[in-house]
C-alpha positions in Angstrom: 13.6 27.4 11.7 14.8 30.5 10.6 16.0 31.6 7.2 19.0 29.8 6.1 19.0 27.4 9.2 18.0 24.4 7.0 20.5 25.2 4.5 23.2 25.5 7.2 22.1 21.9 8.3 22.4 20.5 5.1 25.7 22.2 4.3 27.1 20.9 7.8 26.0 17.4 7.6 28.9 15.0 6.8 29.3 11.3 6.1 30.7 9.5 9.2 32.8 6.4 9.2 34.0 6.4 12.5 31.7 5.9 15.6 31.9 5.7 19.3 31.1 2.1 20.7 27.9 3.5 22.1 24.3 1.8 21.6 21.7 4.0 20.0 18.5 4.1 22.0 15.3 2.7 20.4 13.6 6.0 20.6 16.2 7.8 18.5 16.0 4.9 15.6 12.1 5.5 15.8 12.6 9.4 15.7 14.9 9.0 12.3 12.6 6.6 10.9 9.5 8.7 11.6 11.2 11.6 9.7 12.0 9.2 6.7 8.3 8.1 7.0 7.4 11.6 6.0 9.3 11.9 2.8 7.7 12.4 -0.3 6.7 9.2 -2.5 5.3 8.7 -5.7 1.6 9.1 -5.6 1.9 8.7 -1.6 2.6 5.0 -2.3 5.0 5.0 0.8 6.7 1.8 -0.3 9.8 2.2 1.8 10.8 -0.2 4.7 13.7 0.0 7.1 15.5 -3.2 8.4 17.2 -2.2 11.4 20.2 -4.2 12.3 22.3 -4.2 15.6 23.8 -7.8 15.8 27.5 -7.7 15.0 27.7 -10.7 12.9 24.7 -9.6 10.8 26.3 -5.9 10.1 29.7 -8.1 9.2 27.5 -10.0 6.5 25.9 -6.7 5.1 29.4 -5.2 4.9 30.8 -8.3 3.3 28.3 -8.3 0.7 28.3 -4.6 0.0 30.8 -3.1 -2.6 30.6 0.1 -0.3 31.4 0.3 3.5 34.2 -2.2 3.5 36.6 -1.4 6.7 34.2 0.8 8.5 30.4 0.3 8.1 30.2 -2.7 10.3 31.9 -0.9 13.2 28.6 1.5 13.5 26.3 0.4 16.4 23.3 0.3 13.8 22.9 -0.4 10.4 19.5 0.2 8.4 18.9 -1.5 5.1 16.4 0.8 3.2 14.0 -1.4 1.0 11.3 -0.6 -1.2 8.1 -2.9 -2.1 8.3 -3.0 -5.9 4.6 -4.5 -6.0 3.5 -0.9 -5.7 5.1 0.1 -8.9 3.6 -2.0 -11.8 3.8 0.2 -14.9 7.0 0.0 -17.0 7.6 3.8 -16.8 7.4 3.4 -12.9 10.8 1.3 -12.9 12.8 3.9 -11.3 10.2 5.1 -8.5 11.0 2.7 -5.9 14.8 4.0 -6.1 13.6 7.5 -6.0 11.2 7.0 -3.1 13.6 5.1 -0.9 16.4 8.0 -1.6 14.0 10.7 -0.5 13.3 8.7 2.8 17.3 8.0 3.2 17.9 11.8 3.0 15.1 12.5 5.6 16.7 9.9 7.8 20.2 11.1 7.6 19.2 14.7 8.4 17.2 13.8 11.5 19.9 11.3 12.6 22.4 14.6 12.3 19.8 16.4 14.5 19.7 13.7 17.1 23.5 13.8 17.3 23.9 10.7 15.3 26.3 10.1 12.3 25.7 8.4 8.9 27.1 7.5 5.8 24.7 6.6 2.8 26.1 3.3 0.9 24.7 2.9 -2.3 23.8 -0.6 -3.2 25.8 -0.9 -6.4 26.9 -4.6 -6.5 29.5 -6.1 -9.1 27.7 -9.4 -8.6 24.0 -8.8 -7.7 23.6 -12.4 -7.0 25.4 -11.9 -3.8 22.7 -9.9 -2.4 20.3 -13.3 -2.3 22.6 -14.1 0.9 21.1 -11.1 2.8 17.6 -12.0 1.5 17.9 -15.5 2.7 19.5 -14.5 5.9 17.2 -11.8 6.8 14.2 -13.2 5.3 13.4 -10.4 3.1 10.6 -11.1 0.8 11.5 -11.3 -3.1 9.2 -8.2 -3.8 11.3 -6.1 -1.7 14.5 -4.3 -3.3 17.6 -3.1 -1.6 17.9 0.9 -2.0 20.8 1.2 0.1 22.4 0.8 3.5 23.0 3.4 6.2 25.3 2.6 9.1 24.4 4.8 12.3 26.2 5.7 15.4 27.3 8.6 17.5 30.3 10.2 15.7 34.0 9.6 16.7 35.3 13.1 15.9 38.7 12.3 17.4 39.3 11.1 13.7 38.9 14.0 11.4 35.9 14.3 9.0 36.6 15.2 5.4 34.7 17.9 4.1 34.1 17.5 0.4 34.3 20.3 -2.0 31.2 21.3 -4.1 30.9 22.6 -7.6 30.4 26.2 -7.9 26.6 26.8 -8.1 27.0 28.7 -11.6 28.1 25.5 -13.0 25.0 23.6 -12.0 22.2 25.8 -12.9 20.9 25.9 -16.7 18.5 28.5 -17.2 15.7 27.8 -19.7 17.7 25.7 -22.2 21.2 24.1 -22.4 
């Protein structure tokens, strides 16, 4: 990539909430997960796993349980539940590493999906009632040592519906030099 190409790719990626009713070839799913696989992880632990869902009733179930994505996520041709194996993080001060490692993988996955002409929308996994997620653990036979990091619906974007461009804070507000 030339100077600025990656920054432009990052700036131009959008969260997509409307998709065309077109299935995604398995090769594209493997390519975007390959990109996620190469994300950095704490001590190269590689704890992140990807549960790929294409069955309409399964996608509906995930959307019902989630606090995000209602009214749109289940319409994506594919949905990926991003998980981390918490057995790998056994020290108290490592409690957040599963989430950080999973989030890094999500970013790679979403950027590669954009490169493949696919649209994504990261749905965080903040539940009002965490017990509700047990429905998913049982339905998908997810082992108890895997934690859900987030859900990413994926599909070919339907650009006939305008995509909102979110404003960003000025960079001067974000940089703290040397100390607060």
